[in-house]
C-alpha positions in Angstrom: 26.5 5.0 -37.2 24.0 2.4 -37.9 23.4 -0.7 -35.7 23.2 -4.2 -37.1 19.6 -5.4 -37.3 17.7 -8.4 -38.6 17.8 -8.6 -42.4 21.1 -6.7 -42.7 24.1 -8.5 -44.3 27.0 -8.2 -41.9 30.6 -9.2 -42.0 32.6 -10.1 -38.9 36.0 -11.4 -37.8 35.7 -14.0 -35.1 37.5 -16.6 -33.0 35.7 -19.4 -31.3 36.9 -21.3 -28.2 35.7 -24.0 -25.9 35.3 -23.4 -22.1 38.8 -24.9 -21.6 40.3 -22.3 -24.0 40.7 -24.7 -27.0 40.2 -22.7 -30.2 37.9 -24.5 -32.6 37.4 -22.0 -35.4 38.6 -18.5 -36.5 38.4 -16.2 -39.5 42.1 -15.3 -38.9 43.9 -15.2 -42.2 40.6 -15.4 -44.1 38.0 -13.0 -45.3 35.5 -12.0 -42.6 32.4 -14.2 -42.3 29.5 -12.6 -44.1 25.9 -13.6 -43.4 22.3 -12.2 -43.2 21.5 -11.3 -39.6 18.4 -12.9 -38.1 17.9 -15.6 -40.7 19.4 -18.7 -38.9 22.6 -18.7 -41.0 24.7 -18.8 -37.8 24.0 -20.1 -34.3 21.2 -18.2 -32.4 23.4 -17.0 -29.5 25.9 -15.4 -31.9 23.1 -14.0 -34.1 21.6 -12.3 -31.1 24.9 -10.9 -29.9 25.7 -9.2 -33.2 22.3 -7.5 -33.3 22.8 -3.9 -32.2 26.5 -3.8 -32.8 28.1 -1.0 -34.9 31.0 -1.3 -37.4 34.2 -1.4 -35.4 32.6 -2.8 -32.3 34.3 -5.7 -30.6 32.9 -8.0 -27.9 33.3 -11.4 -26.3 30.2 -13.6 -26.3 29.6 -16.7 -24.3 27.0 -19.0 -25.9 25.3 -21.7 -23.9 24.6 -25.1 -25.7 20.9 -24.4 -26.1 21.8 -21.2 -28.1 24.7 -22.9 -29.9 24.7 -26.4 -31.4 22.2 -27.7 -28.9 22.6 -30.2 -26.1 24.0 -33.7 -26.8 21.2 -36.0 -27.8 21.8 -39.6 -26.7 19.3 -40.8 -29.3 21.7 -39.6 -32.0 24.3 -42.2 -30.8 23.9 -45.7 -32.3 25.8 -48.9 -32.0 26.0 -50.8 -35.2 27.0 -54.5 -35.5 30.6 -54.6 -36.8 29.7 -57.0 -39.6 27.3 -54.4 -41.1 30.2 -52.1 -41.8 32.2 -52.9 -45.0 35.9 -53.8 -44.4 37.1 -50.8 -46.5 35.4 -48.3 -44.2 37.7 -47.0 -41.5 36.5 -47.5 -37.9 39.1 -45.8 -35.8 37.6 -43.7 -33.0 37.4 -40.0 -34.1 37.0 -40.9 -37.8 34.3 -38.8 -39.5 32.0 -40.8 -41.8 28.7 -40.2 -43.6 25.6 -42.3 -43.3 22.5 -42.4 -45.3 19.1 -42.5 -43.7 16.4 -44.7 -45.0 14.9 -41.7 -46.8 18.2 -41.0 -48.6 19.4 -38.0 -46.5 23.2 -38.0 -45.8 24.2 -37.2 -42.2 27.8 -36.8 -40.8 28.7 -39.2 -38.0 31.9 -39.7 -35.9 33.1 -43.1 -34.8 32.8 -42.8 -31.0 33.8 -46.3 -29.8 34.8 -49.6 -31.3 34.6 -53.1 -29.8 35.0 -56.6 -31.2 31.3 -56.7 -32.0 30.1 -53.1 -32.4 31.0 -49.7 -33.8 29.3 -46.8 -32.0 28.5 -43.9 -34.3 27.6 -40.4 -33.0 25.5 -38.1 -35.2 25.6 -35.2 -32.7 27.3 -32.0 -34.0 30.9 -32.1 -32.6 30.1 -28.9 -30.6 26.8 -30.0 -29.2 26.6 -29.7 -25.5 29.5 -27.3 -25.4 29.6 -23.8 -24.0 31.3 -21.6 -26.7 33.1 -18.3 -26.3 33.5 -16.0 -29.4 35.6 -12.9 -29.8 33.9 -10.9 -32.5 34.6 -7.7 -34.4 31.9 -6.3 -36.7 33.6 -5.0 -39.9 30.7 -4.2 -42.2 26.9 -3.7 -42.3 25.0 -3.7 -45.6 21.5 -2.5 -44.7 18.5 -4.6 -45.7 
């Protein structure tokens, strides 16, 4: 049997959970996730773990934040004066919004905190700073 290597297109079923066991994503009930190995299409820790697997192999992989979505970056959290946010924009904590940077790039943010004078927006990936555990099963390899 062939082993998955960089450049191959692979398909896998997976389930991802946080350190406390909370499931955050899964391919259950869907087609397997297909991607090209070694090209940065998935997080580095999972990409590395799939390398060398054969079709039918299953494993549990724990991915540290630096090999996942990165550490939480305090510079990506910003307090905005409440009067700068239009009234029709929801500001309840946990609400996902999109902001536009001065150069026109759109970035997703989450309302982290609200006070009478400010709304704190967090542009970190929701899984940044988290240790992630994946149960994976390699279902197909298309050689490069």
